[in-house]
C-alpha positions as CSV (number, residue, x, y, z in Angstrom):
1,M,-14.1,31.1,6.0
2,K,-15.5,29.1,3.3
3,K,-16.2,25.4,3.9
4,I,-14.0,23.0,2.3
5,T,-16.4,20.5,0.3
6,S,-14.1,19.5,-2.4
7,V,-12.1,17.2,-0.5
8,Q,-12.2,13.8,-1.9
9,Y,-10.4,10.5,-1.1
10,R,-9.3,7.5,-3.6
11,K,-7.7,4.1,-2.9
12,S,-4.5,3.6,-4.8
13,A,-3.2,0.5,-5.7
14,E,-1.4,0.2,-2.7
15,R,-4.5,0.3,-0.8
16,R,-3.7,3.4,0.7
17,I,-6.1,6.4,1.0
18,Q,-4.9,9.4,-0.9
19,L,-6.0,12.9,-0.6
20,K,-7.0,14.9,-3.6
21,A,-8.1,18.3,-4.5
22,G,-9.3,19.9,-8.0
23,T,-8.1,23.1,-9.5
24,G,-10.0,26.0,-8.1
25,S,-11.0,24.6,-4.8
26,H,-9.4,25.3,-1.4
27,C,-6.4,23.2,-0.5
28,P,-7.4,20.8,2.2
29,T,-3.7,20.6,3.9
30,N,-0.2,22.2,3.6
31,G,1.9,20.0,1.6
32,F,3.5,19.2,-1.8
33,W,0.8,18.3,-4.5
34,R,1.5,16.8,-7.7
35,P,-1.0,17.4,-10.9
36,E,-2.9,14.4,-12.4
37,D,-2.1,15.8,-16.1
38,A,1.9,15.6,-15.2
39,P,2.5,13.1,-12.6
40,A,6.3,13.2,-13.4
41,A,6.5,16.9,-12.7
42,E,8.0,18.4,-9.8
43,P,5.5,18.7,-7.0
44,V,4.1,22.1,-6.0
45,F,3.9,23.4,-2.3
46,V,0.2,24.7,-1.6
47,F,-0.8,26.4,1.7
48,E,-4.0,25.0,3.4
49,G,-6.9,27.1,2.6
50,S,-5.5,28.6,-0.7
51,M,-6.9,27.9,-4.1
52,M,-5.4,25.0,-6.0
53,P,-3.7,26.1,-9.2
54,P,-4.0,25.2,-12.7
55,G,-2.0,22.3,-14.2
56,K,0.0,22.5,-17.5
57,R,-3.4,21.8,-19.5
58,G,-5.7,23.9,-17.5
59,S,-8.0,22.5,-14.7
60,T,-6.5,19.3,-13.3
61,M,-6.9,17.2,-10.4
62,W,-4.1,17.5,-7.6
63,Y,-2.9,14.5,-5.5
64,L,-1.1,14.9,-2.1
65,D,2.6,13.9,-2.5
66,D,3.9,14.9,1.0
67,A,2.0,16.5,3.9
68,Q,3.6,19.1,5.8
69,V,2.5,19.0,9.5
70,G,3.9,20.5,12.9
71,P,5.6,23.5,13.7
72,P,7.8,25.2,10.9
73,A,11.4,24.0,10.8
74,H,12.9,27.5,11.0
75,L,11.4,30.2,13.2
76,L,10.8,33.4,11.6
77,P,12.3,36.5,13.5
78,G,10.2,37.6,16.6
79,M,8.8,34.0,17.1
80,N,11.0,33.1,20.2
């Protein structure tokens, strides 16, 4: 597996550390991500390890909106 080196942190106005990743880098965690070029757009769910998609204007920075951790809410068939 490729090493994830593009994970960056930034401090927002609320002094909260927020996870971000650029287009073309590997997603550092499952969750809903918002593009920097369209912050009012609906967030996009990206799976950990998959490539971050381009935004509406091409390459952009993505900010984690809501992380999804823990077991799945609904088990798949055969996962008893």
